[in-house]
N, C-alpha and C positions, 0 to 999 in steps of 0.2 A: 620310772619305766612302767609301762602298762602290760598286764598279763593277758592271757587268752580270755578270761572272764570279763576283764575290763574292756577289751576290744569288742567282744560280743555285745556287751551292754551299750557301748558307744554306737555300734552299728544299729542295734535295735532302737536306741533312742533317736538317732538321726532319721532313720527310716520312718518311725512312728510320727515324728514331728512333721516330716515332709508330707506324709499321707494325711495327717490331721489338717495341715494347711490347705491341702487340695479339697477337703470336705467343706471348707468355708465358701467355696464357689458354687456349691450345689443349690439349685433353684428351689425355693420353698413354695409349696402349694398353700394358698391362704385358707383353703377349706379343711386342711388336715392340721390338727394341733401339733403334731410331732413331725418335723421335716425329715427328709431322707438322710440327712447327715447325723441325726441324733444318736443312733446306735453305733455307727462307726466311730464317732467322736468319743463315746464312752470307752469302747474297746481300745482305740488308739491312744487315748489319754492314759488308761491303765497300763498299756504296754509300754508307753514312754516312761511312766513312773517306775515300772519294774526294771526297764533298761537302765535308767538313772541309778536305781538302787544297786543293781549289779555292778555298774561302773564304780560307784562310791565304795561298795564293799571291797572290790578288788584293790582300789587305791588305798583304803584304810588297812587292808590286810598286808599290803606290801610295806607299809610304814612300821607295823608291829613285827616283832621277831616271830619267826615261824615256830609254832608250838604244835607238836603232834596232836592231831585231833582224835576223836574216838574211832575205834575200828569201824570199817565200812560194814554195813549189814545188808548184804545183797538178798538174803532170804526175806527180810522185811519189805524190801522194794518189790520183789516178786509177788509176795502175798498182797501188797497194796494194789498192784496191777491186776492180780487175780480177783480181788474184791471189787474193783471197778468193772472188770469184765462181767462178773456175776450181776452187778447193778445194771449194766447195759442189757443183759439178757432178761432180767426180771422186769425191766421198765415197761415193756408192752403188756405184760400179763398183770402186774400189780398196780400199775399207774404211777404217775410222778410222785404223789405225796407219800404213799406207802414205801415205794422203792427208795426214795431219797431218805426217808426216815431211817430205814434199815441200813442203808449204805453209810450214812454219816455216823450212826451209832456204832456200827461194826468197825468202821475205820478208826473211830476214836478209841474203841476198846483194843484194836489191833496195835495202834501206835503208842498208846499209853495203857498197858495192861492194868486192870483194876487191882488195887491193893486192899481196898475197904469197900463196904457196901455203898458208901457215898459216891465212889467213882462210877459205879454202875448207874446210879441215879443221874450223875452228871452227863454220862454218855447218852442216856435216854432223853434227858432234857435238851441236850444240844441237838440231837437228831430231830426231835419234835419241833424245836424252835427254827432250825434250818429249813425243814420242810414247810412249815407254816409261813414263815417270812417269805421264802421264795414263791410259794403259791400266791400269797396276797400281792406281792410286788408284781409278778408277771401276769397272773390271771385277772386279778381285780383292778390293779392300777394301770398296767400297760396294755391290758386286754390281749395278751398273748395266750393262745390256747395251749395248755400243757396236756401231755398224754394221759388219757384215762385208761384204767386197766381193763383188759378183756375179761379177766377172772373176777374182778371186784367191782367194776363200773364206778370206780371212785377215783 
């Protein structure tokens, strides 16, 4: 028997695959190296993979005996949404690179509170790596302009 999560995963998987199939018919311009279906195929492929993962997780969970999980932490969920809201508000002022660095580092510290100084360094390194990799992939490789900060011009 399939549960609600499995049903949702199945619907997402089927819809993503159907839409992915429709992108194969998009006409490509020979003057542009990346066709109009490139980005939708990436998003739809990832969405299909996540839908499949949700379906598989539901089916596997139903085979295992139900074990009580950890207590739900609604406070942490609210804090995570709040941190994302602050990120969105700071993005125009600080720019993509600085705001993304701060958000990823803060989210890492929020979700895994540091126990040792090495954990602080891990959070800062993860924030820096995420911001730099995203910047180089989007701005340098894909030529997508990312927001520059009004306050920093960076």
